[in-house]
C-alpha positions as CSV (number, residue, x, y, z in Angstrom):
1,M,-23.6,-17.6,31.4
2,E,-24.8,-15.5,34.3
3,Q,-24.4,-11.5,34.8
4,I,-23.0,-10.1,37.7
5,S,-26.5,-7.9,38.1
6,D,-28.0,-11.4,38.3
7,I,-25.9,-12.7,41.2
8,S,-26.8,-9.6,43.3
9,S,-30.1,-9.6,42.4
10,S,-30.7,-13.4,43.0
11,A,-33.5,-14.7,45.6
12,P,-33.0,-14.4,48.6
13,E,-30.9,-17.0,51.3
14,P,-33.5,-19.6,53.4
15,A,-31.9,-18.2,56.3
16,A,-32.8,-14.7,55.9
17,R,-36.4,-15.4,54.2
18,A,-37.2,-17.7,57.4
19,A,-36.0,-13.9,59.3
20,G,-38.6,-12.2,56.9
21,K,-35.3,-10.0,55.9
22,A,-33.7,-9.8,53.1
23,P,-30.0,-10.6,52.9
24,S,-27.6,-7.3,52.8
25,P,-26.8,-6.8,48.5
26,L,-23.5,-7.1,47.5
27,S,-21.4,-3.9,46.1
28,S,-20.4,-4.3,42.9
29,S,-16.7,-3.6,43.9
30,S,-16.7,-5.8,46.3
31,I,-18.0,-8.9,43.7
32,A,-15.4,-7.1,41.3
33,A,-12.4,-7.5,43.6
34,T,-13.1,-11.1,44.3
35,A,-14.4,-12.3,41.0
36,P,-12.2,-15.1,39.2
37,G,-10.0,-14.3,36.4
38,Q,-9.9,-10.7,37.6
39,L,-7.1,-8.7,38.3
40,K,-7.1,-7.1,41.8
41,V,-4.7,-4.2,43.3
42,I,-3.5,-4.4,47.2
43,K,-3.5,-1.0,48.6
44,R,-0.9,0.0,50.9
45,N,-3.1,-1.1,54.0
46,G,-3.5,-4.2,53.0
47,T,-7.0,-3.5,51.3
48,V,-7.7,-5.3,47.8
49,V,-9.7,-3.0,45.3
50,P,-10.5,-4.0,41.4
51,Y,-8.1,-3.2,39.4
52,D,-8.7,0.3,37.8
53,E,-7.2,1.4,34.7
54,S,-8.6,5.2,34.6
55,K,-6.2,5.3,37.3
56,I,-3.1,4.4,35.4
57,A,-3.9,7.1,32.8
58,I,-4.8,9.5,35.4
59,A,-1.3,9.5,37.1
60,I,0.3,9.3,34.1
61,T,-1.5,12.2,32.6
62,K,-0.9,14.3,35.6
63,A,3.0,13.5,35.5
64,F,2.9,15.1,31.6
65,L,0.9,18.2,32.9
66,H,3.7,18.6,35.8
67,V,6.3,19.2,32.7
68,E,4.4,20.6,29.8
69,G,2.1,22.3,31.6
70,P,-1.5,23.1,32.2
71,A,-2.1,23.3,28.2
72,A,-1.0,20.1,27.3
73,A,-4.0,18.7,28.9
74,A,-6.0,19.5,25.0
75,S,-3.1,17.9,22.9
76,G,-4.2,15.0,21.6
77,R,-0.7,13.7,20.7
78,I,-0.6,13.5,24.9
79,H,-3.7,11.6,24.9
80,Q,-2.5,9.2,22.3
81,T,0.7,9.2,24.1
82,V,-1.5,8.6,27.7
83,S,-3.5,5.7,25.9
84,A,-0.8,3.5,24.7
85,L,1.5,4.1,27.7
86,T,-1.4,2.2,30.0
87,A,-2.2,-0.4,27.3
88,M,1.7,-1.2,27.9
89,V,0.9,-1.8,31.7
90,I,-2.3,-3.7,31.6
91,D,-0.8,-5.5,28.9
92,T,2.4,-6.5,31.4
93,F,0.3,-7.9,34.1
94,R,-1.8,-9.3,31.9
95,R,0.9,-11.6,30.7
96,R,1.7,-12.2,34.1
97,M,-1.4,-13.6,35.5
98,P,-3.6,-14.4,32.4
99,S,-6.4,-16.0,34.9
100,G,-6.4,-13.0,37.2
101,G,-4.0,-12.5,40.3
102,S,-3.0,-9.0,42.8
103,V,-1.3,-6.8,42.1
104,H,0.7,-4.1,44.6
105,I,0.2,-0.5,44.0
106,E,3.6,-0.2,43.9
107,D,4.0,-2.9,41.0
108,I,1.8,-0.5,39.1
109,Q,3.9,2.4,40.2
110,D,7.0,0.5,38.9
111,Q,5.6,-0.4,35.4
112,V,4.3,2.9,34.6
113,E,8.1,4.5,35.2
114,L,9.3,1.4,33.0
115,A,6.6,2.2,30.2
116,L,8.1,5.7,30.2
117,M,11.3,4.9,29.9
118,R,10.9,2.8,27.5
119,Q,8.9,4.7,25.3
120,G,11.6,7.5,25.6
121,E,9.8,9.9,27.9
122,H,12.6,10.4,30.8
123,A,11.7,13.9,31.6
124,I,8.1,12.5,32.2
125,A,9.7,9.6,33.8
126,R,11.9,12.0,35.8
127,S,8.8,13.6,37.1
128,Y,6.7,10.5,38.1
129,V,9.3,9.4,40.8
130,I,9.7,12.6,41.7
131,Y,6.0,12.4,42.6
132,R,6.4,9.1,44.3
133,E,9.1,10.0,46.9
134,D,7.1,13.5,47.6
135,R,4.2,11.3,48.2
136,A,6.3,8.8,50.1
137,R,7.5,11.8,52.3
138,E,3.9,12.9,52.8
139,R,2.6,9.7,54.0
140,A,6.0,8.8,56.1
141,A,4.7,12.5,57.5
142,R,1.8,11.8,58.5
143,K,2.6,8.8,60.5
144,A,5.9,10.5,62.5
145,P,3.0,12.6,64.7
146,A,1.7,9.0,66.3
147,A,4.8,7.5,66.3
148,T,6.4,10.5,68.3
149,V,4.2,10.5,71.0
150,A,4.5,6.9,71.3
151,A,8.4,6.8,71.7
152,A,8.1,10.0,73.5
153,D,7.8,8.1,77.2
154,T,11.1,6.1,76.3
155,T,12.9,8.7,75.0
156,S,12.4,11.9,76.6
157,G,15.4,11.9,78.9
158,I,18.0,11.4,76.2
159,T,20.6,13.4,75.5
160,V,22.8,13.5,72.3
161,V,26.7,14.1,72.5
162,H,27.9,15.7,69.2
163,P,31.0,16.0,67.8
164,D,31.9,19.8,69.3
165,G,30.9,17.7,73.2
166,S,28.0,19.4,73.1
167,R,24.8,17.7,74.9
168,R,21.5,18.1,73.2
169,P,17.8,16.3,73.6
170,L,17.6,13.8,71.2
171,D,15.7,15.0,68.1
172,L,12.7,12.6,67.2
173,A,11.3,14.6,64.7
174,R,14.7,14.9,62.1
175,L,15.0,11.1,63.3
176,H,11.5,10.3,61.3
177,T,12.7,12.6,58.4
178,L,15.5,10.9,58.5
179,V,14.3,7.0,58.4
180,G,11.4,8.2,56.2
181,E,13.5,9.8,53.5
182,A,16.0,6.5,54.0
183,C,12.5,4.3,53.0
184,A,10.8,6.6,50.4
185,G,9.7,5.0,47.3
186,L,10.8,1.0,48.4
187,K,8.2,-1.3,48.6
188,D,7.4,-3.2,51.6
189,V,9.9,-1.2,54.0
190,E,8.5,0.4,57.2
191,P,10.0,3.5,58.6
192,K,8.6,2.3,62.0
193,L,10.1,-0.4,62.4
194,I,13.2,0.3,61.9
195,L,12.7,3.7,64.3
196,D,11.1,1.6,67.2
197,E,14.0,-1.4,67.0
198,A,16.9,1.7,67.2
199,L,14.7,3.4,69.8
200,R,15.0,0.7,72.1
201,N,18.6,0.1,71.9
202,L,19.4,3.8,72.8
203,Y,20.7,5.7,76.2
204,D,20.9,9.2,77.6
205,G,24.5,10.0,76.4
206,V,24.8,8.3,73.1
207,S,27.2,9.6,70.8
208,S,25.7,10.8,67.3
209,A,27.7,8.8,65.4
210,D,26.6,5.8,67.3
211,L,23.0,6.9,66.8
212,N,23.3,6.8,63.1
213,T,25.0,3.4,63.5
214,A,21.9,1.9,65.3
215,L,20.2,3.0,62.9
216,V,22.1,1.5,59.9
217,I,22.4,-2.2,62.3
218,T,18.9,-2.0,62.6
219,A,17.8,-1.4,59.2
220,R,20.5,-3.9,58.3
221,T,18.8,-7.1,60.5
222,L,15.8,-6.4,58.5
223,V,17.3,-7.3,55.0
224,E,16.3,-11.1,55.6
225,R,12.6,-10.1,56.2
226,E,12.5,-7.9,53.2
227,P,15.1,-7.3,50.4
228,N,14.5,-3.9,49.9
229,Y,15.7,-2.7,53.4
230,T,18.3,-3.0,51.9
231,Y,18.6,0.2,49.9
232,A,17.5,1.8,53.1
233,T,20.6,0.4,54.9
234,A,22.6,2.1,52.7
235,R,20.5,5.5,52.6
236,L,21.1,5.9,56.3
237,L,24.7,5.1,55.4
238,L,25.3,7.4,53.5
239,D,23.2,10.1,55.3
240,G,26.2,9.2,58.2
241,L,28.9,9.6,55.7
242,R,27.8,13.0,54.7
243,T,27.2,14.2,58.4
244,E,31.1,12.8,58.8
245,A,32.5,14.8,55.9
246,L,30.7,17.6,56.4
247,G,32.2,17.9,60.1
248,F,35.6,17.0,58.4
249,L,35.0,20.4,56.1
250,G,33.7,22.2,59.6
251,I,30.3,23.0,58.0
252,A,27.5,23.0,60.1
253,E,24.5,20.4,58.5
254,A,21.0,23.0,58.4
């Protein structure tokens, strides 16, 4: 049976020999990512990379260290637990796809959470969930400046009428934060889709209540495309209810 190294070091193709040039060598990662029978990982940017179980172990270890402190890095118990949890995650995908296939990075992280819960590591699981949410917010925040610039031309003149009757400029930064948090941790849910469509439907003098309604309705229309938008819709609706409740209580939002 030929080895991967044999493939990458095979004789030059006829066309390459005729041109007097050696073909560009295939990288081991590109071969591993496309080899039949292998598990592959789909990253958030759509690229496909080889399945690397060591990254799962590193992520789980970081979750343990966050809860139990840096000194736990030398604990044999933690090393054994991490190895067992990593094996559980890997076995799950091997059973699902014995002939190989592609796994989205979010699916892997979901399985890590499940493995932690099944092993009774509830504090670690909670730490891991919070870590994922924080990273999702960071990614949303990195995308926000570019989206803000793109939307500035169409929203710079819009003012929002608040319950006290005051008019204030549309706060794009707050909208990006609000929608980013509503979409945090949800697979295949893009905050930009909600924001872009909602902003197109706004007008000068829109009420703060109608602004929230526009976000909720926009998110709801995307449910048919991806069911996880249901959760984003619910979170946006909850934010509107929270704002309304604070208004009744006479408590200003921070």
